N, C-alpha and C positions, 0 to 999 in steps of 0.2 A: 593426140599430140598437142593438146592445148597447153598454153603457158600464159602466166600472168605478166603484167607489165614490169614487174620487179625481177623477172628472170634474166640472168646474164649468161653469156657463153664465155668460157675461158679456154684459150688455145694453148696447148703444150708447145713450148718453143723447141723442144728436141724431138727427134724422130722416135717413134714407138713401134715395137714389133706388133703388127696388127693381127698376128695369129692369136693374140690374147682376146678373150671374150669378156663377158660381163664381170666375172670374178676377178680376173687379172687386171682389167682396166680400173675397176672400182678400188682395188688395192693401191693403185698408183695415184689416185686423187689426193689423198692426204699428203704424201711426200712431195708430189710435183706441184700441186696448186695450194697447199696449206688450207684445204677446204674440206667440208663435210660432203661425202658423196650423196647423202640423203637430203641435201639442201634444196633440191629442185632445179639448181643451176645446171647448165649444159656444159660438159667437159669434152673438148675437141682434141682428138689425137690424129696425127698425120704419119704416113709411112715415110721411110727414108727418102724416097724419090718424089714425094709429094704428089703422087697420083691417086692415092687412096686416103680416105678419111673415115674415122669412126667417131660417133658422138654418143656419149653415155649420159643418161639423166635418170633421176628417180621420178616416177610418174604415179604418185599416191599409193599404188598397190604393189609396185615392183619396179625393178630397173628396166629401162628400155635402151636398146642399142640400135643406132642408125648407121648405115654403111653406104659409102658411095665410091665407085671406081671410075676415074676418068679414062675415056678411050683415047683421048688426044689432049696434049697439054699438061700443065702442072699447076697446082695451087700456088699462089704467091707465098713468099717466105713468111713464116709465122713469128719470127723473132721480135719484131716491133709490136705485134698484137698481144704477146704474152704478158706484157706489163700491166695491162688493164683489161677488164672484161668488155665483151662486145654486146651491143643490143641485138635483139633478134633480127632487126633490119640489117645491121652490119654483118651478122653471121650469114644471112641469106645472100647478101652481095658477095661476101667472101667465097661462099660455096658456088657462086656463079662465075668465079674466077676474077673478080674485080680486085685490083690491088688497092687496099684501103689506105696505104701510105700515100698514094697519089690523089686521093680524093679530099675534098674540102667539105667540112661539116658546118652547118649553120649553128650559130650560137643559140643556146636555149633562151627562151623568153620566160621570164618570171612575172606573170601578170598578177595584179592584186585587185583590179576592179574593171568593170566593163564601162567603156566610155559612152 
């Protein structure tokens, strides 16, 4: 489950029938995300009640599917996350139940030399 620094995670804003497996979810990537399922990016799908999540990604030799079911609580709403991709750190925070709308990110630093 290694990924490079350029890998992004994209969250589907609408609920998905999580009975779908790799073939069904990979068929949704094009219409839902306007992306290539073979890109290596991670595509996140939530159940209607936001207690289950599946993540689909291409892992050099084939598709991988990751699944998590919460025993208590719900994932935060994904509507605001669907407009831009998440970094792997942001995805991990989201999967821990942290509402990313309420967090503050540091501005990136573009350094050109060492002082």
